[in-house]
C-alpha positions in Angstrom: -39.7 -14.9 82.6 -36.6 -13.4 80.9 -35.7 -14.2 77.6 -32.2 -14.7 76.7 -30.9 -14.6 73.2 -27.8 -15.8 72.6 -25.7 -15.6 68.9 -23.5 -17.9 68.3 -21.0 -16.5 65.6 -20.7 -18.1 62.5 -18.3 -20.8 61.9 -15.0 -19.3 60.0 -14.9 -19.6 56.2 -12.2 -22.6 55.6 -8.6 -20.5 53.9 -9.3 -23.1 51.1 -12.9 -22.2 50.4 -12.5 -18.5 50.8 -9.4 -18.7 48.2 -11.8 -20.6 45.6 -14.3 -18.2 45.6 -11.6 -15.5 45.3 -10.5 -17.3 42.4 -13.5 -17.9 41.1 -15.0 -13.8 41.1 -11.4 -12.7 39.8 -11.6 -15.2 36.8 -14.9 -14.4 35.7 -13.9 -10.8 35.9 -10.8 -11.3 33.8 -13.3 -13.1 31.2 -15.7 -10.6 31.2 -13.6 -7.8 30.3 -12.4 -9.0 26.7 -15.7 -10.4 26.3 -17.2 -7.0 26.0 -15.1 -5.9 23.5 -13.9 -9.2 21.7 -15.8 -9.0 18.4 -13.1 -6.1 16.9 -14.5 -6.1 13.7 -18.1 -5.8 14.5 -17.1 -2.7 16.9 -15.3 -1.6 13.4 -18.0 -2.2 11.3 -20.4 -0.3 13.7 -18.4 2.5 14.1 -17.9 3.1 10.0 -21.2 2.7 9.6 -22.1 5.6 12.3 -19.3 8.2 10.5 -21.8 9.2 7.7 -19.7 12.0 7.3 -22.4 14.7 7.2 -20.3 17.3 9.3 -19.1 20.3 7.0 -15.6 20.4 6.2 -13.3 23.3 5.5 -9.5 21.9 5.0 -6.1 22.3 3.0 -4.6 19.4 1.3 -0.9 19.3 1.1 1.0 17.0 -1.0 4.6 15.6 -1.5 5.9 13.5 -4.0 9.1 11.8 -5.0 9.9 9.0 -8.0 13.0 7.8 -9.5 13.5 6.1 -12.1 16.6 4.1 -13.0 19.9 3.5 -11.4 23.1 5.1 -10.6 24.1 7.9 -12.6 21.3 7.1 -14.9 18.4 7.6 -12.5 15.8 10.5 -13.4 14.2 12.0 -9.9 10.9 13.9 -10.0 9.8 15.9 -7.0 6.7 17.9 -6.3 5.1 19.9 -4.0 1.2 21.6 -4.1 -1.6 22.4 -1.6 -5.0 23.1 -2.5 -8.3 23.7 -0.6 -11.2 21.3 0.0 -14.7 21.7 0.8 -17.6 19.5 1.8 -20.8 20.1 2.4 -24.5 20.5 1.1 -23.0 20.8 -2.2 -20.8 18.1 -2.0 -16.9 17.9 -2.3 -15.2 21.1 -3.7 -11.8 21.3 -5.1 -10.3 24.9 -4.4 -7.2 25.9 -6.2 -5.4 29.1 -4.9 -3.9 31.6 -7.4 -0.6 31.3 -6.4 -1.3 27.4 -7.2 -2.9 28.3 -10.2 0.2 30.8 -11.7 2.9 28.2 -10.9 1.1 25.5 -12.9 0.9 27.8 -15.7 4.6 29.2 -15.4 6.2 25.2 -15.0 3.3 24.5 -18.2 5.7 27.5 -20.0 8.7 26.3 -19.4 7.5 22.7 -20.0 6.7 24.2 -23.9 10.1 25.5 -24.4 12.2 22.3 -22.2 11.0 19.3 -22.5 12.9 18.1 -19.4 11.8 21.3 -17.2 10.9 20.2 -13.7 7.4 20.9 -13.0 6.8 20.1 -9.1 3.5 22.0 -8.9 2.0 20.4 -12.2 3.4 16.8 -11.3 2.1 16.9 -7.4 -1.2 18.4 -8.9 -1.5 15.0 -10.8 -1.5 13.0 -7.5 -4.6 14.5 -6.2 -7.7 13.6 -8.7 -10.9 12.4 -6.6 -9.9 9.2 -6.1 -7.3 10.4 -3.9 -9.1 13.4 -2.4 -12.1 11.4 -1.6 -10.2 8.7 1.0 -8.9 11.7 3.0 -12.5 13.8 3.2 -14.7 10.7 3.5 -12.4 8.2 5.0 -15.0 5.8 6.4 -16.4 4.6 3.2 -13.1 3.9 1.8 -11.7 1.8 4.6 -15.2 -0.1 4.6 -14.9 -1.0 0.9 -11.2 -2.2 1.9 -12.0 -4.1 5.1 -14.9 -5.4 3.1 -12.6 -7.2 0.4 -10.5 -7.9 3.0 -10.2 -11.5 5.0 -10.6 -11.4 8.7 -7.6 -13.0 10.6 -7.8 -11.6 14.0 -7.4 -9.1 16.9 -5.0 -8.8 19.9 -4.4 -6.1 22.6 -1.7 -3.1 21.2 -1.0 0.3 21.4 -1.3 3.2 19.2 0.5 6.9 20.2 0.8 5.3 23.8 -2.9 4.3 24.3 -4.3 1.4 24.4 -6.0 -0.2 21.0 -7.0 -3.1 19.3 -4.7 -4.3 16.2 -7.1 -5.8 13.6 -5.2 -8.3 11.0 -7.0 -9.0 7.7 -5.2 -10.8 4.8 -5.9 -9.7 1.1 -6.9 -12.0 -1.2 -5.0 -12.3 -5.1 -8.4 -11.5 -6.6 -8.6 -8.3 -5.9 -6.1 -7.6 -8.9 -7.3 -7.0 -12.6 -7.7 -10.3 -14.2 -5.0 -9.2 -17.0 -2.2 -8.3 -14.2 -3.2 -11.7 -12.0 -2.1 -14.3 -14.7 1.5 -13.0 -14.7 1.8 -13.0 -10.7 3.5 -16.0 -9.6 3.2 -15.3 -5.7 1.2 -12.6 -3.8 1.0 -11.6 -0.4 -1.2 -8.9 0.9 -2.0 -7.7 4.6 -4.2 -5.0 6.3 -4.1 -3.9 9.7 -6.2 -1.6 11.3 -6.0 0.1 14.8 -9.0 0.6 16.5 -10.5 2.4 19.9 -12.5 0.7 22.3 -15.8 1.6 20.5 -14.4 0.5 17.1 -13.4 3.9 15.8 -10.4 3.6 13.3 -7.2 5.3 14.8 -4.8 3.9 12.1 -4.5 1.1 9.4 -1.6 0.1 7.4 -1.2 -2.0 3.8 1.5 -4.3 2.7 1.1 -5.5 -0.7 4.2 -7.8 -2.1 4.0 -9.3 -5.8 6.2 -11.5 -7.8 5.9 -12.6 -11.7 7.1 -13.3 -14.9 5.5 -11.8 -18.4 6.5 -13.1 -21.6 8.3 -15.8 -20.0 12.0 -14.0 -20.1 10.8 -11.0 -18.5 10.4 -11.3 -14.2 9.4 -8.6 -12.2 8.9 -7.6 -8.3 7.0 -4.9 -6.9 6.0 -3.3 -3.2 2.9 -1.4 -2.3 2.8 0.2 1.4 0.2 2.5 2.8 0.0 4.0 5.9 -3.2 6.0 7.5 -3.5 8.3 10.5 -7.2 8.8 11.0 -9.6 11.6 13.3 -12.8 11.8 13.6 -14.7 15.0 13.2 -18.4 15.3 14.2 -19.7 12.3 12.3 -16.9 12.5 9.9 -13.9 10.2 10.0 -10.7 12.1 8.0 -7.5 10.6 7.1 -5.4 13.3 8.6 -2.1 11.6 7.1 -1.9 9.1 4.1 1.7 7.7 2.9 2.5 5.4 0.0 6.0 4.2 -0.5 6.1 1.8 -3.7 9.0 0.4 -5.6 9.3 -1.9 -8.5 12.2 -3.8 -10.4 11.3 -5.5 -13.8 13.0 -5.9 -17.2 16.3 -4.4 -16.0 14.4 -1.2 -14.4 14.1 0.0 -10.8 11.7 2.1 -9.9 10.2 3.9 -6.4 7.6 6.2 -5.6 6.9 8.0 -2.2 3.7 10.1 -2.1 2.7 11.6 1.4 -0.7 13.6 1.9 -1.3 16.0 5.0 -5.2 17.2 5.6 -5.4 20.5 7.7 -9.2 21.2 8.8 -9.9 24.3 9.5 -12.2 25.9 12.1 
């Protein structure tokens, strides 16, 4: 007896059913992608925690400054430029002043003795490089972590940085971060922190914008603007600030002032 097996073709999938399954699969795929990195704040904090700054660092730190006080012909300008060496390793942070820098500082200080209005660009610039200014350049993770902890997270959105995909985290800076003795004179305060991060949470750049308006002693009104922008890079397990720029301006009691400080870190092999 011969057995004959007949395979009946399966019923064709209805177009509506096929479209529904395709749409459902596509929707889940689109939803799953952002969910993988939905918590940018957690990713940022995780990256900052991993960057312990144990990798030794040798670098040159350059600083350029510009200050102006007053308006018109009464304005007083000060400009400065200087470079120092920095090393951070097992012995801690060391600041190195080159012989040429020391010679210029000595010469400028001698000029200042003879003329109180003498320009001292090296001394002026070096004055902008105390430890509170150097450490955020050489070990940027701890400084950025403190700023994030002090701010209030507002949200994140897809963005780009230097032409590459990134995520932008937004924070507000509360007024209580001002010293109490200053806060009592402030009538208006607005502070924002923006941080761009890579897919794994590594910081790429940050910007801070603060505006303050207030009144002191009843008749003296004032306003001030303070802007910071910083670009980061990772060296081993160390986050460094390759460039940090601060622009500030203020008006009060008939006086106007503005300042610009640019610090650039050049790591050495």
